C-alpha positions as CSV (number, residue, x, y, z in Angstrom):
1,M,-2.3,-5.4,11.3
2,I,-5.6,-6.1,9.9
3,C,-7.4,-3.4,7.6
4,S,-10.5,-3.3,5.6
5,C,-8.9,-0.9,3.0
6,R,-10.2,-0.9,-0.7
7,C,-8.0,-0.1,-3.5
8,M,-8.1,3.9,-4.3
9,N,-8.3,3.2,-8.1
10,C,-10.7,0.2,-8.7
11,K,-12.2,-0.3,-5.0
12,S,-11.3,-4.0,-5.0
13,S,-10.5,-5.5,-1.5
14,N,-8.0,-8.0,-3.2
15,L,-4.9,-6.2,-1.7
16,E,-1.4,-7.3,-0.8
17,Y,-0.2,-5.6,2.6
18,K,3.4,-4.6,3.3
19,E,4.0,-3.5,7.0
20,F,7.0,-1.4,8.1
21,L,8.1,0.9,10.7
22,A,7.9,4.6,9.7
23,E,10.3,7.1,10.1
24,D,8.2,8.4,13.2
25,G,8.6,5.2,14.8
26,F,5.0,4.0,14.3
27,Q,4.0,0.9,12.4
28,D,2.7,1.8,8.8
29,I,1.2,-0.1,6.0
30,H,1.3,0.1,2.2
31,H,-1.1,-1.7,-0.1
32,T,-0.7,-3.1,-3.7
33,C,-3.9,-4.1,-5.5
34,K,-3.8,-7.4,-6.9
35,N,-6.5,-6.6,-9.5
36,C,-5.2,-3.0,-11.1
37,G,-1.7,-3.0,-9.6
38,I,-1.5,0.4,-7.9
39,H,0.4,0.8,-4.8
40,F,-0.6,3.2,-2.0
41,N,-0.2,4.4,1.4
42,H,-2.8,3.3,3.8
43,L,-3.0,6.3,5.9
44,D,-2.7,9.3,3.6
45,G,-3.8,8.0,0.4
46,E,-0.6,8.7,-1.5
47,Q,0.0,6.6,-4.6
48,F,3.4,5.3,-5.9
49,G,4.8,4.5,-8.8
50,I,8.0,3.1,-7.3
51,C,8.2,2.6,-3.5
52,K,11.9,2.2,-2.0
53,I,10.1,1.9,1.5
54,C,8.6,-1.5,0.3
55,N,10.9,-2.2,-2.4
56,F,7.9,-1.9,-4.9
57,Y,8.7,-1.9,-8.5
58,P,6.0,-2.3,-11.1
59,K,6.1,-5.3,-13.4
């Protein structure tokens, strides 16, 4: 999946992508900003402190 997203916090395009199959059966994607470190949902804009879907745990 290719995406032109930007970070919801700092607007950087320096993002790490994590694709997964959502509960509804569709492909979804989460991003982690390599600049400021927030993790967020590509489609609905939700931010996660911890994400069990992607195994994202802040450092």
